[in-house]
PyMOL Python script that loads the backbone (N, CA, C, O; Angstrom):
from pymol import cmd

cmd.read_pdbstr("""\
ATOM      1  N   MET A   1      23.063 -10.296   8.899  1.00  0.00           N
ATOM      2  CA  MET A   1      22.557 -10.273   7.529  1.00  0.00           C
ATOM      3  C   MET A   1      21.052 -10.023   7.538  1.00  0.00           C
ATOM      4  O   MET A   1      20.331 -10.595   8.355  1.00  0.00           O
ATOM      5  N   THR A   2      20.589  -9.193   6.655  1.00  0.00           N
ATOM      6  CA  THR A   2      19.167  -8.869   6.549  1.00  0.00           C
ATOM      7  C   THR A   2      18.442  -9.980   5.810  1.00  0.00           C
ATOM      8  O   THR A   2      18.926 -10.469   4.789  1.00  0.00           O
ATOM      9  N   GLU A   3      17.301 -10.376   6.313  1.00  0.00           N
ATOM     10  CA  GLU A   3      16.440 -11.361   5.655  1.00  0.00           C
ATOM     11  C   GLU A   3      15.698 -10.646   4.537  1.00  0.00           C
ATOM     12  O   GLU A   3      14.917  -9.733   4.809  1.00  0.00           O
ATOM     13  N   LYS A   4      15.922 -11.037   3.287  1.00  0.00           N
ATOM     14  CA  LYS A   4      15.347 -10.316   2.152  1.00  0.00           C
ATOM     15  C   LYS A   4      13.985 -10.840   1.735  1.00  0.00           C
ATOM     16  O   LYS A   4      13.271 -10.151   1.006  1.00  0.00           O
ATOM     17  N   VAL A   5      13.598 -12.030   2.167  1.00  0.00           N
ATOM     18  CA  VAL A   5      12.323 -12.599   1.739  1.00  0.00           C
ATOM     19  C   VAL A   5      11.280 -12.538   2.842  1.00  0.00           C
ATOM     20  O   VAL A   5      10.203 -11.979   2.636  1.00  0.00           O
ATOM     21  N   ASN A   6      11.569 -13.095   3.996  1.00  0.00           N
ATOM     22  CA  ASN A   6      10.565 -13.216   5.058  1.00  0.00           C
ATOM     23  C   ASN A   6      10.374 -11.952   5.881  1.00  0.00           C
ATOM     24  O   ASN A   6       9.251 -11.657   6.291  1.00  0.00           O
ATOM     25  N   HIS A   7      11.414 -11.215   6.129  1.00  0.00           N
ATOM     26  CA  HIS A   7      11.324 -10.015   6.973  1.00  0.00           C
ATOM     27  C   HIS A   7      12.260  -8.922   6.466  1.00  0.00           C
ATOM     28  O   HIS A   7      13.210  -8.559   7.159  1.00  0.00           O
ATOM     29  N   PRO A   8      12.008  -8.390   5.270  1.00  0.00           N
ATOM     30  CA  PRO A   8      12.915  -7.357   4.758  1.00  0.00           C
ATOM     31  C   PRO A   8      12.907  -6.117   5.645  1.00  0.00           C
ATOM     32  O   PRO A   8      11.870  -5.725   6.179  1.00  0.00           O
ATOM     33  N   ALA A   9      14.062  -5.517   5.788  1.00  0.00           N
ATOM     34  CA  ALA A   9      14.216  -4.363   6.678  1.00  0.00           C
ATOM     35  C   ALA A   9      13.299  -3.210   6.295  1.00  0.00           C
ATOM     36  O   ALA A   9      12.793  -2.514   7.175  1.00  0.00           O
ATOM     37  N   HIS A  10      13.073  -2.990   5.000  1.00  0.00           N
ATOM     38  CA  HIS A  10      12.246  -1.855   4.571  1.00  0.00           C
ATOM     39  C   HIS A  10      10.759  -2.090   4.835  1.00  0.00           C
ATOM     40  O   HIS A  10       9.953  -1.189   4.600  1.00  0.00           O
ATOM     41  N   TYR A  11      10.377  -3.260   5.310  1.00  0.00           N
ATOM     42  CA  TYR A  11       8.987  -3.525   5.704  1.00  0.00           C
ATOM     43  C   TYR A  11       8.849  -3.644   7.215  1.00  0.00           C
ATOM     44  O   TYR A  11       7.817  -4.107   7.701  1.00  0.00           O
ATOM     45  N   GLY A  12       9.836  -3.249   7.943  1.00  0.00           N
ATOM     46  CA  GLY A  12       9.740  -3.245   9.389  1.00  0.00           C
ATOM     47  C   GLY A  12      10.644  -4.255  10.062  1.00  0.00           C
ATOM     48  O   GLY A  12      10.934  -4.117  11.251  1.00  0.00           O
ATOM     49  N   GLY A  13      11.099  -5.268   9.339  1.00  0.00           N
ATOM     50  CA  GLY A  13      11.990  -6.251   9.929  1.00  0.00           C
ATOM     51  C   GLY A  13      11.284  -7.177  10.894  1.00  0.00           C
ATOM     52  O   GLY A  13      10.054  -7.200  10.955  1.00  0.00           O
ATOM     53  N   GLN A  14      12.043  -7.928  11.638  1.00  0.00           N
ATOM     54  CA  GLN A  14      11.490  -8.954  12.523  1.00  0.00           C
ATOM     55  C   GLN A  14      10.860  -8.392  13.793  1.00  0.00           C
ATOM     56  O   GLN A  14       9.982  -9.037  14.366  1.00  0.00           O
ATOM     57  N   ASN A  15      11.269  -7.236  14.242  1.00  0.00           N
ATOM     58  CA  ASN A  15      10.828  -6.741  15.543  1.00  0.00           C
ATOM     59  C   ASN A  15       9.708  -5.711  15.476  1.00  0.00           C
ATOM     60  O   ASN A  15       9.293  -5.195  16.514  1.00  0.00           O
ATOM     61  N   ALA A  16       9.221  -5.408  14.316  1.00  0.00           N
ATOM     62  CA  ALA A  16       8.152  -4.412  14.176  1.00  0.00           C
ATOM     63  C   ALA A  16       6.944  -5.067  13.521  1.00  0.00           C
ATOM     64  O   ALA A  16       7.053  -6.141  12.929  1.00  0.00           O
ATOM     65  N   MET A  17       5.799  -4.416  13.632  1.00  0.00           N
ATOM     66  CA  MET A  17       4.629  -4.901  12.905  1.00  0.00           C
ATOM     67  C   MET A  17       4.909  -4.692  11.427  1.00  0.00           C
ATOM     68  O   MET A  17       5.188  -3.575  10.992  1.00  0.00           O
ATOM     69  N   GLU A  18       4.835  -5.752  10.670  1.00  0.00           N
ATOM     70  CA  GLU A  18       5.158  -5.663   9.256  1.00  0.00           C
ATOM     71  C   GLU A  18       3.935  -5.245   8.446  1.00  0.00           C
ATOM     72  O   GLU A  18       2.789  -5.446   8.847  1.00  0.00           O
ATOM     73  N   VAL A  19       4.223  -4.665   7.310  1.00  0.00           N
ATOM     74  CA  VAL A  19       3.186  -4.151   6.419  1.00  0.00           C
ATOM     75  C   VAL A  19       2.166  -5.235   6.085  1.00  0.00           C
ATOM     76  O   VAL A  19       0.963  -4.975   6.115  1.00  0.00           O
ATOM     77  N   ILE A  20       2.621  -6.435   5.770  1.00  0.00           N
ATOM     78  CA  ILE A  20       1.713  -7.515   5.385  1.00  0.00           C
ATOM     79  C   ILE A  20       0.715  -7.823   6.501  1.00  0.00           C
ATOM     80  O   ILE A  20      -0.445  -8.135   6.232  1.00  0.00           O
ATOM     81  N   ASN A  21       1.167  -7.734   7.756  1.00  0.00           N
ATOM     82  CA  ASN A  21       0.263  -7.993   8.879  1.00  0.00           C
ATOM     83  C   ASN A  21      -0.827  -6.930   8.986  1.00  0.00           C
ATOM     84  O   ASN A  21      -1.978  -7.238   9.298  1.00  0.00           O
ATOM     85  N   ILE A  22      -0.459  -5.696   8.730  1.00  0.00           N
ATOM     86  CA  ILE A  22      -1.441  -4.604   8.766  1.00  0.00           C
ATOM     87  C   ILE A  22      -2.450  -4.771   7.634  1.00  0.00           C
ATOM     88  O   ILE A  22      -3.656  -4.645   7.846  1.00  0.00           O
ATOM     89  N   ILE A  23      -1.953  -5.056   6.430  1.00  0.00           N
ATOM     90  CA  ILE A  23      -2.828  -5.226   5.272  1.00  0.00           C
ATOM     91  C   ILE A  23      -3.804  -6.374   5.505  1.00  0.00           C
ATOM     92  O   ILE A  23      -4.997  -6.239   5.232  1.00  0.00           O
ATOM     93  N   GLU A  24      -3.306  -7.501   6.006  1.00  0.00           N
ATOM     94  CA  GLU A  24      -4.172  -8.649   6.253  1.00  0.00           C
ATOM     95  C   GLU A  24      -5.132  -8.403   7.410  1.00  0.00           C
ATOM     96  O   GLU A  24      -6.290  -8.819   7.352  1.00  0.00           O
ATOM     97  N   HIS A  25      -4.665  -7.731   8.462  1.00  0.00           N
ATOM     98  CA  HIS A  25      -5.521  -7.457   9.618  1.00  0.00           C
ATOM     99  C   HIS A  25      -6.742  -6.635   9.216  1.00  0.00           C
ATOM    100  O   HIS A  25      -7.852  -6.888   9.685  1.00  0.00           O
ATOM    101  N   TYR A  26      -6.533  -5.658   8.354  1.00  0.00           N
ATOM    102  CA  TYR A  26      -7.630  -4.786   7.921  1.00  0.00           C
ATOM    103  C   TYR A  26      -8.297  -5.275   6.638  1.00  0.00           C
ATOM    104  O   TYR A  26      -9.182  -4.602   6.110  1.00  0.00           O
ATOM    105  N   ASP A  27      -7.884  -6.434   6.131  1.00  0.00           N
ATOM    106  CA  ASP A  27      -8.476  -7.049   4.945  1.00  0.00           C
ATOM    107  C   ASP A  27      -8.535  -6.055   3.783  1.00  0.00           C
ATOM    108  O   ASP A  27      -9.577  -5.883   3.151  1.00  0.00           O
ATOM    109  N   LEU A  28      -7.397  -5.404   3.513  1.00  0.00           N
ATOM    110  CA  LEU A  28      -7.338  -4.398   2.464  1.00  0.00           C
ATOM    111  C   LEU A  28      -7.199  -5.032   1.097  1.00  0.00           C
ATOM    112  O   LEU A  28      -6.569  -6.080   0.956  1.00  0.00           O
ATOM    113  N   ASN A  29      -7.781  -4.404   0.092  1.00  0.00           N
ATOM    114  CA  ASN A  29      -7.635  -4.889  -1.272  1.00  0.00           C
ATOM    115  C   ASN A  29      -6.260  -4.487  -1.810  1.00  0.00           C
ATOM    116  O   ASN A  29      -5.458  -3.872  -1.107  1.00  0.00           O
ATOM    117  N   PHE A  30      -6.006  -4.846  -3.071  1.00  0.00           N
ATOM    118  CA  PHE A  30      -4.694  -4.608  -3.672  1.00  0.00           C
ATOM    119  C   PHE A  30      -4.294  -3.133  -3.654  1.00  0.00           C
ATOM    120  O   PHE A  30      -3.187  -2.790  -3.238  1.00  0.00           O
ATOM    121  N   ASN A  31      -5.187  -2.272  -4.102  1.00  0.00           N
ATOM    122  CA  ASN A  31      -4.854  -0.844  -4.175  1.00  0.00           C
ATOM    123  C   ASN A  31      -4.580  -0.254  -2.798  1.00  0.00           C
ATOM    124  O   ASN A  31      -3.572   0.426  -2.605  1.00  0.00           O
ATOM    125  N   LEU A  32      -5.456  -0.506  -1.849  1.00  0.00           N
ATOM    126  CA  LEU A  32      -5.267   0.065  -0.509  1.00  0.00           C
ATOM    127  C   LEU A  32      -4.071  -0.561   0.198  1.00  0.00           C
ATOM    128  O   LEU A  32      -3.378   0.108   0.964  1.00  0.00           O
ATOM    129  N   GLY A  33      -3.834  -1.830  -0.057  1.00  0.00           N
ATOM    130  CA  GLY A  33      -2.647  -2.475   0.502  1.00  0.00           C
ATOM    131  C   GLY A  33      -1.376  -1.818  -0.002  1.00  0.00           C
ATOM    132  O   GLY A  33      -0.423  -1.633   0.755  1.00  0.00           O
ATOM    133  N   ASN A  34      -1.361  -1.464  -1.280  1.00  0.00           N
ATOM    134  CA  ASN A  34      -0.193  -0.794  -1.828  1.00  0.00           C
ATOM    135  C   ASN A  34      -0.031   0.615  -1.278  1.00  0.00           C
ATOM    136  O   ASN A  34       1.095   1.081  -1.103  1.00  0.00           O
ATOM    137  N   VAL A  35      -1.138   1.303  -1.002  1.00  0.00           N
ATOM    138  CA  VAL A  35      -1.050   2.622  -0.366  1.00  0.00           C
ATOM    139  C   VAL A  35      -0.313   2.492   0.960  1.00  0.00           C
ATOM    140  O   VAL A  35       0.632   3.235   1.231  1.00  0.00           O
ATOM    141  N   ILE A  36      -0.746   1.554   1.777  1.00  0.00           N
ATOM    142  CA  ILE A  36      -0.112   1.339   3.089  1.00  0.00           C
ATOM    143  C   ILE A  36       1.352   0.960   2.911  1.00  0.00           C
ATOM    144  O   ILE A  36       2.226   1.492   3.595  1.00  0.00           O
ATOM    145  N   LYS A  37       1.614   0.033   1.984  1.00  0.00           N
ATOM    146  CA  LYS A  37       2.986  -0.430   1.747  1.00  0.00           C
ATOM    147  C   LYS A  37       3.909   0.730   1.391  1.00  0.00           C
ATOM    148  O   LYS A  37       4.976   0.880   1.986  1.00  0.00           O
ATOM    149  N   TYR A  38       3.506   1.545   0.430  1.00  0.00           N
ATOM    150  CA  TYR A  38       4.378   2.625  -0.011  1.00  0.00           C
ATOM    151  C   TYR A  38       4.534   3.727   1.032  1.00  0.00           C
ATOM    152  O   TYR A  38       5.602   4.331   1.134  1.00  0.00           O
ATOM    153  N   VAL A  39       3.496   3.995   1.798  1.00  0.00           N
ATOM    154  CA  VAL A  39       3.609   5.019   2.850  1.00  0.00           C
ATOM    155  C   VAL A  39       4.552   4.539   3.955  1.00  0.00           C
ATOM    156  O   VAL A  39       5.428   5.284   4.395  1.00  0.00           O
ATOM    157  N   LEU A  40       4.373   3.304   4.395  1.00  0.00           N
ATOM    158  CA  LEU A  40       5.177   2.821   5.517  1.00  0.00           C
ATOM    159  C   LEU A  40       6.641   2.576   5.156  1.00  0.00           C
ATOM    160  O   LEU A  40       7.509   2.643   6.026  1.00  0.00           O
ATOM    161  N   ARG A  41       6.919   2.297   3.907  1.00  0.00           N
ATOM    162  CA  ARG A  41       8.312   2.047   3.538  1.00  0.00           C
ATOM    163  C   ARG A  41       8.955   3.239   2.837  1.00  0.00           C
ATOM    164  O   ARG A  41      10.089   3.134   2.370  1.00  0.00           O
ATOM    165  N   ALA A  42       8.268   4.349   2.755  1.00  0.00           N
ATOM    166  CA  ALA A  42       8.760   5.519   2.014  1.00  0.00           C
ATOM    167  C   ALA A  42      10.200   5.847   2.387  1.00  0.00           C
ATOM    168  O   ALA A  42      10.510   6.148   3.540  1.00  0.00           O
ATOM    169  N   GLY A  43      11.073   5.783   1.380  1.00  0.00           N
ATOM    170  CA  GLY A  43      12.474   6.120   1.558  1.00  0.00           C
ATOM    171  C   GLY A  43      13.311   5.078   2.260  1.00  0.00           C
ATOM    172  O   GLY A  43      14.511   5.291   2.437  1.00  0.00           O
ATOM    173  N   LYS A  44      12.739   3.961   2.669  1.00  0.00           N
ATOM    174  CA  LYS A  44      13.496   2.964   3.436  1.00  0.00           C
ATOM    175  C   LYS A  44      14.111   1.871   2.570  1.00  0.00           C
ATOM    176  O   LYS A  44      15.167   1.336   2.909  1.00  0.00           O
ATOM    177  N   LYS A  45      13.464   1.534   1.459  1.00  0.00           N
ATOM    178  CA  LYS A  45      14.003   0.475   0.600  1.00  0.00           C
ATOM    179  C   LYS A  45      15.246   0.979  -0.128  1.00  0.00           C
ATOM    180  O   LYS A  45      16.274   0.303  -0.165  1.00  0.00           O
ATOM    181  N   ASN A  46      15.140   2.150  -0.693  1.00  0.00           N
ATOM    182  CA  ASN A  46      16.264   2.787  -1.377  1.00  0.00           C
ATOM    183  C   ASN A  46      16.335   4.239  -0.930  1.00  0.00           C
ATOM    184  O   ASN A  46      15.329   4.949  -0.927  1.00  0.00           O
ATOM    185  N   GLU A  47      17.519   4.669  -0.557  1.00  0.00           N
ATOM    186  CA  GLU A  47      17.675   6.066  -0.154  1.00  0.00           C
ATOM    187  C   GLU A  47      17.293   6.977  -1.312  1.00  0.00           C
ATOM    188  O   GLU A  47      17.575   6.670  -2.470  1.00  0.00           O
ATOM    189  N   GLY A  48      16.668   8.069  -1.007  1.00  0.00           N
ATOM    190  CA  GLY A  48      16.308   9.036  -2.033  1.00  0.00           C
ATOM    191  C   GLY A  48      14.994   8.747  -2.742  1.00  0.00           C
ATOM    192  O   GLY A  48      14.657   9.430  -3.709  1.00  0.00           O
ATOM    193  N   THR A  49      14.236   7.740  -2.279  1.00  0.00           N
ATOM    194  CA  THR A  49      12.977   7.410  -2.952  1.00  0.00           C
ATOM    195  C   THR A  49      11.753   7.824  -2.140  1.00  0.00           C
ATOM    196  O   THR A  49      10.638   7.407  -2.452  1.00  0.00           O
ATOM    197  N   TYR A  50      11.944   8.626  -1.119  1.00  0.00           N
ATOM    198  CA  TYR A  50      10.839   9.026  -0.251  1.00  0.00           C
ATOM    199  C   TYR A  50       9.687   9.629  -1.065  1.00  0.00           C
ATOM    200  O   TYR A  50       8.547   9.177  -0.960  1.00  0.00           O
ATOM    201  N   LYS A  51       9.988  10.638  -1.866  1.00  0.00           N
ATOM    202  CA  LYS A  51       8.951  11.307  -2.654  1.00  0.00           C
ATOM    203  C   LYS A  51       8.332  10.342  -3.662  1.00  0.00           C
ATOM    204  O   LYS A  51       7.112  10.317  -3.824  1.00  0.00           O
ATOM    205  N   GLU A  52       9.150   9.558  -4.333  1.00  0.00           N
ATOM    206  CA  GLU A  52       8.641   8.600  -5.319  1.00  0.00           C
ATOM    207  C   GLU A  52       7.702   7.580  -4.676  1.00  0.00           C
ATOM    208  O   GLU A  52       6.661   7.248  -5.243  1.00  0.00           O
ATOM    209  N   ASP A  53       8.067   7.087  -3.501  1.00  0.00           N
ATOM    210  CA  ASP A  53       7.205   6.130  -2.801  1.00  0.00           C
ATOM    211  C   ASP A  53       5.865   6.752  -2.435  1.00  0.00           C
ATOM    212  O   ASP A  53       4.824   6.106  -2.553  1.00  0.00           O
ATOM    213  N   LEU A  54       5.888   7.997  -1.993  1.00  0.00           N
ATOM    214  CA  LEU A  54       4.638   8.679  -1.655  1.00  0.00           C
ATOM    215  C   LEU A  54       3.800   8.947  -2.900  1.00  0.00           C
ATOM    216  O   LEU A  54       2.573   8.879  -2.846  1.00  0.00           O
ATOM    217  N   GLU A  55       4.448   9.250  -4.011  1.00  0.00           N
ATOM    218  CA  GLU A  55       3.717   9.440  -5.268  1.00  0.00           C
ATOM    219  C   GLU A  55       3.061   8.139  -5.719  1.00  0.00           C
ATOM    220  O   GLU A  55       1.957   8.157  -6.263  1.00  0.00           O
ATOM    221  N   LYS A  56       3.726   7.026  -5.500  1.00  0.00           N
ATOM    222  CA  LYS A  56       3.137   5.727  -5.825  1.00  0.00           C
ATOM    223  C   LYS A  56       1.918   5.472  -4.947  1.00  0.00           C
ATOM    224  O   LYS A  56       0.900   4.969  -5.424  1.00  0.00           O
ATOM    225  N   ALA A  57       2.017   5.815  -3.670  1.00  0.00           N
ATOM    226  CA  ALA A  57       0.883   5.652  -2.764  1.00  0.00           C
ATOM    227  C   ALA A  57      -0.305   6.484  -3.238  1.00  0.00           C
ATOM    228  O   ALA A  57      -1.441   6.009  -3.228  1.00  0.00           O
ATOM    229  N   VAL A  58      -0.049   7.707  -3.649  1.00  0.00           N
ATOM    230  CA  VAL A  58      -1.108   8.588  -4.159  1.00  0.00           C
ATOM    231  C   VAL A  58      -1.723   7.980  -5.415  1.00  0.00           C
ATOM    232  O   VAL A  58      -2.942   8.014  -5.583  1.00  0.00           O
ATOM    233  N   TRP A  59      -0.895   7.425  -6.298  1.00  0.00           N
ATOM    234  CA  TRP A  59      -1.395   6.818  -7.534  1.00  0.00           C
ATOM    235  C   TRP A  59      -2.375   5.689  -7.229  1.00  0.00           C
ATOM    236  O   TRP A  59      -3.446   5.612  -7.831  1.00  0.00           O
ATOM    237  N   TYR A  60      -2.004   4.810  -6.290  1.00  0.00           N
ATOM    238  CA  TYR A  60      -2.895   3.705  -5.931  1.00  0.00           C
ATOM    239  C   TYR A  60      -4.159   4.208  -5.231  1.00  0.00           C
ATOM    240  O   TYR A  60      -5.235   3.641  -5.422  1.00  0.00           O
ATOM    241  N   LEU A  61      -4.042   5.250  -4.436  1.00  0.00           N
ATOM    242  CA  LEU A  61      -5.214   5.806  -3.764  1.00  0.00           C
ATOM    243  C   LEU A  61      -6.175   6.426  -4.786  1.00  0.00           C
ATOM    244  O   LEU A  61      -7.387   6.226  -4.697  1.00  0.00           O
ATOM    245  N   LYS A  62      -5.649   7.161  -5.736  1.00  0.00           N
ATOM    246  CA  LYS A  62      -6.497   7.739  -6.788  1.00  0.00           C
ATOM    247  C   LYS A  62      -7.159   6.640  -7.610  1.00  0.00           C
ATOM    248  O   LYS A  62      -8.328   6.762  -7.977  1.00  0.00           O
ATOM    249  N   ARG A  63      -6.433   5.580  -7.898  1.00  0.00           N
ATOM    250  CA  ARG A  63      -6.994   4.460  -8.656  1.00  0.00           C
ATOM    251  C   ARG A  63      -8.147   3.826  -7.883  1.00  0.00           C
ATOM    252  O   ARG A  63      -9.177   3.490  -8.468  1.00  0.00           O
ATOM    253  N   GLU A  64      -7.981   3.663  -6.583  1.00  0.00           N
ATOM    254  CA  GLU A  64      -9.037   3.087  -5.751  1.00  0.00           C
ATOM    255  C   GLU A  64     -10.271   3.986  -5.727  1.00  0.00           C
ATOM    256  O   GLU A  64     -11.399   3.496  -5.787  1.00  0.00           O
ATOM    257  N   ILE A  65     -10.062   5.277  -5.640  1.00  0.00           N
ATOM    258  CA  ILE A  65     -11.185   6.227  -5.648  1.00  0.00           C
ATOM    259  C   ILE A  65     -11.937   6.139  -6.968  1.00  0.00           C
ATOM    260  O   ILE A  65     -13.166   6.079  -6.979  1.00  0.00           O
ATOM    261  N   LEU A  66     -11.211   6.130  -8.080  1.00  0.00           N
ATOM    262  CA  LEU A  66     -11.863   6.031  -9.389  1.00  0.00           C
ATOM    263  C   LEU A  66     -12.632   4.726  -9.534  1.00  0.00           C
ATOM    264  O   LEU A  66     -13.743   4.714 -10.064  1.00  0.00           O
ATOM    265  N   LEU A  67     -12.056   3.644  -9.072  1.00  0.00           N
ATOM    266  CA  LEU A  67     -12.727   2.348  -9.126  1.00  0.00           C
ATOM    267  C   LEU A  67     -14.006   2.367  -8.298  1.00  0.00           C
ATOM    268  O   LEU A  67     -15.050   1.898  -8.752  1.00  0.00           O
ATOM    269  N   LYS A  68     -13.927   2.905  -7.099  1.00  0.00           N
ATOM    270  CA  LYS A  68     -15.094   2.990  -6.216  1.00  0.00           C
ATOM    271  C   LYS A  68     -16.176   3.861  -6.847  1.00  0.00           C
ATOM    272  O   LYS A  68     -17.353   3.501  -6.830  1.00  0.00           O
ATOM    273  N   GLU A  69     -15.782   5.001  -7.403  1.00  0.00           N
ATOM    274  CA  GLU A  69     -16.753   5.892  -8.042  1.00  0.00           C
ATOM    275  C   GLU A  69     -17.422   5.226  -9.237  1.00  0.00           C
ATOM    276  O   GLU A  69     -18.626   5.385  -9.437  1.00  0.00           O
ATOM    277  N   SER A  70     -16.665   4.490 -10.026  1.00  0.00           N
ATOM    278  CA  SER A  70     -17.253   3.850 -11.211  1.00  0.00           C
ATOM    279  C   SER A  70     -18.212   2.743 -10.795  1.00  0.00           C
ATOM    280  O   SER A  70     -19.235   2.547 -11.451  1.00  0.00           O
ATOM    281  N   LYS A  71     -17.913   2.021  -9.731  1.00  0.00           N
ATOM    282  CA  LYS A  71     -18.828   0.978  -9.242  1.00  0.00           C
ATOM    283  C   LYS A  71     -20.098   1.591  -8.672  1.00  0.00           C
ATOM    284  O   LYS A  71     -21.190   1.076  -8.908  1.00  0.00           O
ATOM    285  N   GLU A  72     -19.971   2.676  -7.931  1.00  0.00           N
ATOM    286  CA  GLU A  72     -21.144   3.346  -7.365  1.00  0.00           C
ATOM    287  C   GLU A  72     -22.024   3.892  -8.476  1.00  0.00           C
ATOM    288  O   GLU A  72     -23.250   3.820  -8.393  1.00  0.00           O
ATOM    289  N   TYR A  73     -21.407   4.436  -9.512  1.00  0.00           N
ATOM    290  CA  TYR A  73     -22.170   4.990 -10.632  1.00  0.00           C
ATOM    291  C   TYR A  73     -22.955   3.879 -11.331  1.00  0.00           C
ATOM    292  O   TYR A  73     -24.143   4.038 -11.610  1.00  0.00           O
ATOM    293  N   ARG A  74     -22.292   2.756 -11.613  1.00  0.00           N
ATOM    294  CA  ARG A  74     -22.962   1.633 -12.284  1.00  0.00           C
ATOM    295  C   ARG A  74     -24.076   1.068 -11.408  1.00  0.00           C
ATOM    296  O   ARG A  74     -25.138   0.699 -11.910  1.00  0.00           O
ATOM    297  N   CYS A  75     -23.837   1.002 -10.113  1.00  0.00           N
ATOM    298  CA  CYS A  75     -24.824   0.465  -9.176  1.00  0.00           C
ATOM    299  C   CYS A  75     -26.090   1.328  -9.179  1.00  0.00           C
ATOM    300  O   CYS A  75     -27.204   0.811  -9.263  1.00  0.00           O
ATOM    301  N   CYS A  76     -25.908   2.608  -9.088  1.00  0.00           N
ATOM    302  CA  CYS A  76     -27.047   3.512  -8.960  1.00  0.00           C
ATOM    303  C   CYS A  76     -27.695   3.811 -10.304  1.00  0.00           C
ATOM    304  O   CYS A  76     -28.862   4.200 -10.347  1.00  0.00           O
ATOM    305  N   ASP A  77     -26.973   3.640 -11.393  1.00  0.00           N
ATOM    306  CA  ASP A  77     -27.487   3.955 -12.720  1.00  0.00           C
ATOM    307  C   ASP A  77     -28.403   2.848 -13.264  1.00  0.00           C
ATOM    308  O   ASP A  77     -29.173   3.083 -14.195  1.00  0.00           O
ATOM    309  N   GLU A  78     -28.319   1.657 -12.689  1.00  0.00           N
ATOM    310  CA  GLU A  78     -29.095   0.521 -13.189  1.00  0.00           C
ATOM    311  C   GLU A  78     -30.567   0.586 -12.812  1.00  0.00           C
ATOM    312  O   GLU A  78     -31.393  -0.049 -13.468  1.00  0.00           O
ATOM    313  N   GLY A  79     -30.918   1.341 -11.764  1.00  0.00           N
ATOM    314  CA  GLY A  79     -32.236   1.366 -11.193  1.00  0.00           C
ATOM    315  C   GLY A  79     -33.296   1.801 -12.089  1.00  0.00           C
ATOM    316  O   GLY A  79     -34.459   1.854 -11.689  1.00  0.00           O
TER     317      GLY A  79
END
""", "prot")
cmd.dss("prot")
cmd.show_as("cartoon", "prot")
cmd.util.cbc("prot")
cmd.orient("prot")
């Protein structure tokens, strides 16, 4: 039986480095953590969702870029 809470198969299972460990190791924020999550599990949680998972990863990456750009703009514009 697959463990659905502690070690779900679509996140690598018990014998692989799990997504949460990678996210925590690199101290990633919410957006970047979701990029990693969706890329690493692409198509594994539900068959046929490979493209959708990658599109979600792109969405979070674009959101992170926009957030970073808006913070840099506010930082430099205050001077």
